[in-house]
C-alpha positions in Angstrom: 0.0 0.0 0.0 1.4 3.4 -0.9 2.1 6.0 1.8 -0.7 8.3 0.4 -3.2 5.4 0.4 -2.3 4.4 4.0 -2.6 8.0 5.1 -6.0 8.2 3.4 -7.4 5.1 5.2 -6.1 6.3 8.6 -7.4 9.8 8.3 -10.8 8.7 6.9 -11.2 6.6 10.1 -10.1 9.5 12.4 -12.5 11.9 10.7 -15.4 9.4 11.1 -14.5 8.9 14.8 -14.7 12.6 15.4 -17.8 13.0 13.3 -16.2 15.5 10.9 -16.0 15.7 7.1 -13.3 13.9 5.2 -12.4 14.6 1.6 -9.5 12.7 0.0 -6.3 14.6 -0.5 -2.7 13.7 -1.4 -0.2 14.0 1.5 2.6 14.0 -1.0 1.1 16.7 -3.2 0.7 19.0 -0.1 4.3 18.5 1.0 5.6 19.0 -2.6 3.5 22.2 -3.1 5.0 23.7 0.0 8.5 22.5 -0.9 8.6 20.3 2.2 8.8 23.5 4.3 7.0 23.8 7.7 4.2 26.4 7.4 5.0 27.5 11.0 8.8 27.8 11.3 10.1 27.1 7.8 12.0 24.0 8.8 11.9 20.7 7.0 8.3 19.3 7.0 7.6 15.6 7.3 4.2 15.9 9.0 0.8 17.4 8.1 -1.1 19.4 10.6 -4.8 20.1 10.9 -5.0 23.9 11.4 -8.3 23.4 13.3 -7.8 20.1 15.0 -10.3 17.3 14.3 -11.0 17.1 18.0 -12.2 20.7 17.9 -14.5 20.2 14.8 -11.9 20.8 12.1 -12.5 18.9 8.9 -10.1 16.5 7.3 -9.9 18.4 4.1 -7.0 19.9 2.2 -8.0 23.5 3.1 -7.5 22.7 6.8 -4.1 21.1 6.4 -0.6 22.5 6.4 2.8 20.9 6.2 4.7 21.0 9.5 8.0 19.9 10.9 8.0 17.2 13.6 8.7 19.7 16.4 5.9 22.1 15.4 3.3 19.4 14.8 4.0 17.5 18.0 4.1 20.6 20.1 0.9 22.0 18.6 -1.0 18.7 19.1 -4.7 19.3 19.3 -4.4 23.0 20.1 -5.8 25.8 17.9 -3.2 28.2 16.5 -4.1 30.7 19.2 -3.7 28.2 22.0 -0.4 27.0 20.6 1.0 30.5 20.1 0.3 31.3 23.7 2.1 28.2 25.1 4.8 27.0 22.6 4.7 28.3 19.1 7.3 27.4 16.5 10.9 27.2 17.6 12.7 30.0 15.7 16.1 28.3 16.1 14.9 25.5 13.8 14.7 27.9 10.8 16.7 31.1 11.5 15.2 34.1 9.9 11.7 32.7 9.3 8.8 34.7 10.4 5.8 33.7 12.5 2.7 33.4 10.4 0.4 34.5 13.3 
């Protein structure tokens, strides 16, 4: 099974469990479109992040997904951008010179 297909199956199940919409998207296409750059700190992105977490009603659709580095994605967890910015936010040392998007 391809990585995109495995991702699709997993995220469809997660969206159903939270009772939110799911529309198929390509993980690889999102990462390529962003040049594998973290939307939050500019570091190397290997994860995808739901801007509005599924647990808070965010949909599993491409318009709610951004590429993220491991550090940013794991520190954000199920927080909204506002909650995350108050507590952690991106680590500017990971991508010197990158600006904060919020």
